[in-house]
C-alpha positions as CSV (number, residue, x, y, z in Angstrom):
1,M,85.4,32.6,234.1
2,R,85.6,31.4,230.4
3,T,88.3,32.6,228.1
4,S,88.6,33.1,224.4
5,S,90.8,30.9,222.2
6,R,92.1,34.1,220.7
7,G,94.1,34.6,223.9
8,A,95.9,31.3,223.5
9,V,99.0,32.9,221.9
10,D,102.6,32.0,222.4
11,P,104.7,34.1,224.9
12,F,107.3,36.5,223.5
13,I,110.5,34.7,224.6
14,V,112.6,37.8,224.4
15,M,110.5,39.3,227.2
16,D,111.4,36.3,229.4
17,V,115.1,36.9,228.6
18,M,114.7,40.6,229.6
19,E,113.2,39.5,232.9
20,A,116.1,37.0,233.5
21,A,118.5,39.8,232.7
22,R,116.7,42.1,235.1
23,K,117.0,39.6,237.9
24,A,120.7,39.2,237.2
25,E,121.2,43.0,237.4
26,A,119.2,43.0,240.7
27,T,122.0,40.9,242.2
28,G,124.6,43.5,241.2
29,R,125.8,41.9,237.9
30,H,126.7,44.1,234.9
31,V,124.5,42.8,232.1
32,I,125.2,43.6,228.4
33,H,121.8,43.9,226.7
34,M,122.0,42.3,223.3
35,E,118.5,40.8,223.5
36,V,116.3,43.9,223.3
37,G,115.3,45.3,219.9
38,Q,115.1,49.0,220.7
39,P,117.5,51.9,220.3
40,G,119.8,52.7,223.2
41,T,119.0,56.4,222.5
42,G,115.9,58.5,223.3
43,A,113.8,60.8,221.2
44,P,115.8,63.6,219.5
45,R,116.0,66.9,221.3
46,A,113.9,68.6,218.6
47,A,111.1,66.2,219.4
48,R,111.2,66.8,223.1
49,E,111.4,70.5,222.7
50,A,108.4,70.5,220.3
51,L,106.3,68.7,222.9
52,A,107.4,71.0,225.8
53,R,106.3,74.0,223.8
54,A,102.9,72.4,222.9
55,M,102.2,71.5,226.5
56,E,102.7,75.1,227.6
57,K,100.2,76.3,225.1
58,G,97.3,74.2,226.3
59,P,95.8,70.7,226.8
60,L,96.5,68.0,224.2
61,G,93.1,66.5,223.5
62,Y,91.9,64.1,220.8
63,T,93.1,64.6,217.3
64,V,91.2,63.3,214.2
65,A,91.4,59.6,213.8
66,L,93.9,59.6,210.9
67,G,96.3,61.9,212.7
68,L,97.4,65.5,212.6
69,P,97.2,66.8,209.0
70,E,100.6,68.4,209.3
71,L,102.2,65.2,210.5
72,R,100.6,63.2,207.6
73,A,102.1,65.8,205.3
74,G,105.5,65.5,206.9
75,I,105.5,61.7,206.6
76,A,104.4,62.0,202.9
77,A,107.3,64.4,202.3
78,L,109.7,61.8,203.7
79,Y,108.7,59.4,200.9
80,G,109.7,62.0,198.3
81,E,113.1,62.5,200.0
82,W,113.9,58.8,200.7
83,Y,112.4,57.1,197.7
84,D,111.4,59.8,195.1
85,V,107.8,58.8,195.6
86,D,105.2,61.5,195.2
87,L,102.8,60.5,198.0
88,D,99.4,62.0,198.6
89,P,99.3,62.8,202.4
90,D,95.6,61.7,202.4
91,R,96.9,58.1,202.0
92,V,98.9,58.3,205.2
93,V,97.3,57.0,208.4
94,V,99.0,57.7,211.7
95,T,98.5,54.9,214.2
96,A,99.1,53.9,217.8
97,G,102.4,52.3,217.1
98,A,103.2,49.8,214.3
99,S,101.3,47.2,216.4
100,G,98.1,49.4,216.0
101,A,98.8,49.6,212.3
102,F,99.0,45.8,211.9
103,Q,95.7,45.5,213.7
104,L,94.0,48.0,211.4
105,A,95.6,46.4,208.3
106,F,94.5,42.9,209.2
107,A,91.0,44.1,210.1
108,S,90.7,46.1,206.9
109,L,92.0,43.3,204.6
110,F,91.0,39.9,206.0
111,D,88.0,38.0,207.3
112,A,88.1,35.3,210.0
113,G,89.9,32.2,208.8
114,D,91.8,33.9,206.0
115,R,95.4,32.7,205.6
116,V,98.3,35.1,205.6
117,G,101.8,34.1,204.6
118,L,104.8,35.1,206.7
119,G,108.5,34.6,206.0
120,E,110.2,32.4,208.7
121,P,112.3,33.4,210.5
122,G,110.3,36.5,211.3
123,Y,108.9,38.8,214.0
124,P,106.8,36.6,216.3
125,S,104.1,39.1,217.1
126,Y,102.9,38.9,213.5
127,R,101.7,35.4,214.1
128,Q,100.2,36.1,217.5
129,I,98.2,39.2,216.3
130,L,96.9,37.2,213.4
131,R,95.8,34.4,215.7
132,A,94.2,36.8,218.1
133,M,92.1,38.1,215.2
134,S,91.0,34.6,214.2
135,L,93.3,34.6,211.1
136,E,95.7,31.8,210.1
137,P,99.4,32.6,209.9
138,V,101.2,30.4,207.3
139,A,104.9,30.0,207.7
140,L,106.9,30.4,204.5
141,Q,110.3,28.8,205.1
142,T,113.1,31.0,203.8
143,D,116.8,30.2,203.1
144,E,120.2,31.7,202.8
145,A,120.0,31.7,199.0
146,A,117.0,34.1,199.1
147,R,118.6,36.1,201.9
148,F,116.0,34.7,204.3
149,Q,113.2,36.4,202.5
150,P,110.0,35.0,200.9
151,V,110.1,34.5,197.1
152,A,107.4,35.0,194.5
153,S,106.9,31.2,193.9
154,Q,105.7,30.9,197.5
155,V,102.7,33.2,196.8
156,T,99.7,31.0,195.9
157,S,96.0,31.5,195.4
158,D,95.3,29.9,198.8
159,L,96.9,32.8,200.6
160,Q,94.7,35.8,201.1
161,G,97.6,37.9,202.4
162,L,101.4,38.1,202.4
163,L,103.3,40.1,205.0
164,I,106.9,40.9,204.2
165,A,109.6,42.8,206.2
166,S,112.6,44.6,204.9
167,P,114.9,45.1,206.7
168,A,113.7,42.1,208.5
169,N,113.7,41.1,212.2
170,P,115.6,39.0,213.2
171,T,117.9,38.8,210.2
172,G,118.4,42.4,209.1
173,S,118.2,41.2,205.5
174,M,116.6,43.4,202.8
175,L,114.6,42.9,199.6
176,D,115.9,44.7,196.5
177,R,113.7,46.3,193.9
178,E,113.6,43.2,191.7
179,A,112.6,40.9,194.5
180,L,110.0,43.3,195.8
181,G,108.6,43.7,192.3
182,G,108.3,40.0,191.9
183,L,106.4,39.6,195.1
184,A,104.1,42.4,194.3
185,A,103.4,40.9,190.9
186,A,102.7,37.5,192.4
187,C,100.3,39.0,194.9
188,A,98.4,40.8,192.1
189,E,98.2,37.7,190.1
190,H,96.7,35.6,193.0
191,D,94.6,38.4,194.5
192,T,96.7,38.3,197.6
193,A,96.8,41.4,199.8
194,L,100.4,42.7,200.3
195,I,101.6,44.2,203.5
196,S,105.1,45.6,203.8
197,D,106.7,46.1,207.2
198,E,109.2,48.9,206.7
199,I,109.7,50.0,210.4
200,Y,113.5,49.6,210.1
201,H,113.9,51.9,207.1
202,G,116.5,54.6,207.7
203,L,118.7,52.0,209.4
204,H,120.8,50.8,206.5
205,Y,124.6,50.5,206.2
206,E,125.3,50.1,202.5
207,A,122.5,50.4,200.0
208,P,119.3,52.2,201.2
209,A,116.2,50.1,201.7
210,V,113.6,50.0,198.9
211,S,110.0,50.8,199.7
212,A,107.2,48.6,198.3
213,L,105.7,51.9,197.2
214,E,108.4,52.2,194.6
215,V,107.0,49.1,192.8
216,T,103.3,49.2,193.5
217,D,100.4,51.3,195.0
218,E,98.4,48.1,195.8
219,V,100.1,47.6,199.2
220,Y,99.7,48.5,202.8
221,V,103.1,49.9,204.0
222,V,103.6,50.0,207.8
223,N,106.3,52.1,209.4
224,S,107.0,53.5,212.9
225,F,108.7,56.2,214.9
226,S,110.2,53.5,217.1
227,K,113.4,52.5,215.3
228,Y,115.2,55.1,213.1
229,F,113.3,57.9,215.0
230,S,114.3,56.4,218.4
231,M,110.9,56.8,219.9
232,T,109.9,53.3,221.1
233,G,107.9,54.2,224.2
234,W,106.0,57.0,222.4
235,R,103.9,54.3,220.6
236,L,103.5,56.0,217.3
237,G,103.5,54.5,213.8
238,W,101.9,55.0,210.4
239,M,100.5,53.2,207.4
240,V,100.3,54.2,203.7
241,V,97.2,52.5,202.1
242,P,95.6,52.6,198.7
243,E,93.4,55.6,198.1
244,D,90.2,53.6,198.1
245,H,91.0,52.0,201.5
246,V,91.5,55.2,203.4
247,R,87.9,55.4,204.6
248,I,87.7,51.7,205.5
249,V,90.8,52.2,207.7
250,E,89.5,55.5,209.1
251,R,86.2,53.9,210.3
252,L,88.1,51.1,212.1
253,A,90.6,53.6,213.6
254,Q,87.8,55.8,214.9
255,N,86.2,52.9,216.8
256,L,89.3,50.9,217.9
257,F,91.6,53.7,218.9
258,I,89.8,57.1,218.6
259,C,93.1,58.6,217.6
260,P,96.9,58.2,217.9
261,P,98.5,59.8,221.0
262,H,98.4,63.6,220.5
263,A,101.6,64.2,222.5
264,S,103.5,61.6,220.5
265,Q,102.3,63.2,217.2
266,I,103.7,66.6,218.3
267,A,107.0,65.0,219.2
268,A,107.1,63.2,215.9
269,L,106.8,66.6,214.1
270,G,109.9,67.7,215.9
271,A,111.7,64.4,215.0
272,L,110.9,65.1,211.3
273,S,112.6,68.5,211.4
274,P,116.0,69.1,209.9
275,E,117.5,69.3,213.5
276,G,115.8,66.1,214.5
277,R,116.9,64.2,211.4
278,A,120.5,65.3,211.8
279,E,120.6,63.9,215.3
280,L,119.0,60.6,214.1
281,D,121.5,60.2,211.3
282,G,124.2,60.4,213.9
283,H,122.5,57.5,215.7
284,R,122.7,55.5,212.5
285,A,126.5,56.1,212.3
286,V,126.8,54.7,215.8
287,Y,124.8,51.5,214.8
288,A,127.1,51.2,211.8
289,K,130.1,51.1,214.1
290,N,128.3,48.7,216.4
291,R,127.5,46.4,213.4
292,T,131.2,46.2,212.5
293,I,132.2,45.4,216.1
294,L,129.6,42.7,216.4
295,L,130.1,40.9,213.1
296,E,133.8,40.8,213.6
297,G,133.4,39.7,217.2
298,L,130.9,37.0,216.3
299,A,133.4,35.6,213.8
300,Q,136.1,35.6,216.4
301,A,133.8,33.7,218.8
302,G,133.2,31.1,216.1
303,F,129.8,32.2,214.9
304,T,130.6,32.4,211.2
305,R,127.2,31.7,209.7
306,V,125.3,34.9,210.1
307,A,122.4,36.1,208.0
308,P,123.0,39.2,205.7
309,A,122.8,42.1,208.2
310,D,121.8,44.7,205.6
311,G,119.8,46.9,207.9
312,A,118.0,47.3,211.3
313,F,120.3,46.5,214.3
314,Y,120.4,42.7,214.5
315,A,122.7,39.8,213.6
316,Y,121.1,36.4,213.3
317,A,123.6,33.6,213.8
318,D,123.5,29.8,213.2
319,V,124.8,28.1,216.3
320,S,123.9,24.6,215.3
321,G,127.6,23.7,215.7
322,V,127.4,24.1,219.4
323,T,123.8,23.5,220.4
324,D,120.3,22.3,219.4
325,D,118.7,24.1,222.3
326,S,119.0,27.8,221.8
327,L,116.8,28.6,224.8
328,A,119.2,26.7,227.2
329,F,122.2,28.1,225.4
330,A,121.0,31.7,225.8
331,A,120.4,31.0,229.5
332,E,124.0,29.5,229.8
333,I,125.5,32.6,228.1
334,L,123.6,35.0,230.4
335,E,124.7,33.0,233.5
336,A,128.3,32.6,232.5
337,T,129.0,36.0,230.9
338,G,126.3,38.5,231.8
339,V,125.4,38.9,228.1
340,A,121.7,38.7,227.3
341,V,120.9,37.3,223.8
342,T,117.6,36.1,222.2
343,P,117.0,32.4,221.3
344,G,115.9,31.9,217.7
345,L,112.7,30.0,218.9
346,D,110.9,33.4,219.0
347,F,111.4,33.8,215.3
348,D,111.4,30.3,213.7
349,K,109.5,27.4,215.3
350,R,111.1,24.8,213.1
351,R,114.8,25.9,213.1
352,G,115.0,28.4,215.9
353,A,116.5,25.9,218.3
354,T,119.8,26.3,216.5
355,T,119.9,30.1,216.1
356,L,120.5,33.2,218.3
357,R,119.7,36.9,217.6
358,F,122.1,39.6,218.8
359,S,121.0,43.2,218.9
360,Y,123.6,45.9,218.4
361,A,121.4,48.9,219.4
362,G,123.4,49.8,222.5
363,T,126.6,51.7,222.8
364,P,129.9,50.8,221.0
365,E,131.5,50.2,224.4
366,D,128.8,47.7,225.4
367,I,128.9,45.9,222.1
368,A,132.7,45.6,222.3
369,E,132.5,44.3,225.9
370,G,129.7,41.9,224.9
371,V,131.6,40.3,222.1
372,S,134.8,40.1,224.2
373,R,132.8,38.2,226.9
374,L,131.3,35.9,224.2
375,A,134.7,35.2,222.7
376,G,136.1,34.2,226.1
377,F,133.0,32.1,226.8
378,M,133.3,30.2,223.6
379,A,137.1,29.7,224.0
380,G,136.4,28.2,227.4
381,R,133.8,25.8,226.1
382,K,136.2,24.7,223.3
383,A,139.0,24.1,225.8
384,A,136.7,22.1,227.9
385,G,135.7,20.0,224.9
386,E,132.1,21.1,224.9
């Protein structure tokens, strides 16, 4: 049977690493998971209890396509609390995960063949979703001087869109207000649609993240209940869109998804409660501890060139001093130490062969054990003259 060229997307290498780690565990090995980008915790108790109560009351059928009005209002209130932004709940669109939000955003903003700029290194599924929708991802090479983020001079009139992420995956780096404002102004000048991925907001360790909504209303902001809210498997996200785009997005959402998962929306309301938020802020304190353990441990292992880990739960390290094949190096680390890490090839096609991503979303005990194993592994390689 024939197939579509849209399906010719690259594999997500981290999933292959997870499978290799699973096979190692099946043999009885204790694997430290520093490859997977999800919280080691589950949905907060308030979320689970809210859903249990709702399930006792009756069936959870379809909701309206844009999401439960009370959930949209709760999300809008979050912008007032976190960013001092007075947001109309009518601009909030609840989605089937952030992945669903990206599909709706791309379908709303772009036509087949349009070119969308992406900072590199960056989350690989951006490229693959764009390609699957007959759009052209354009890699914008970033560097340490710009904190591995795109800069305004890279926005040109031949880009119909720009997708930014702050905090970013895989680096964890963030854009400050000045940098965000410069990118928004450049997009306005060149009639380039701006999409801001903010799914790691709430996971910061020094200065809070800045939302693109603090500098412009002409933006699609994407967020999710997966990361700070610790609800990855619930597949619930949201977008904030300009007022005159709401109906465009709604028509697409009605036809593509019908509605976001009702059960997940109920749980999300519980997660937004004061009790849920208190538990989630406790998770962030654990990640902060993990971050310190990992950064200090990487330095002791000899990985001293690490991108600014401002937020999220990743450290992105330059390993060019020891390898030019991060895929093979990650496999060697897993085999020798039982520590699973992600090759940079997922995130940067040009330079990813000399980088690794380390996730610190697990427990402090696992992170400490992981860096101890890494330090021993690197000491052994050095002693052997490798």
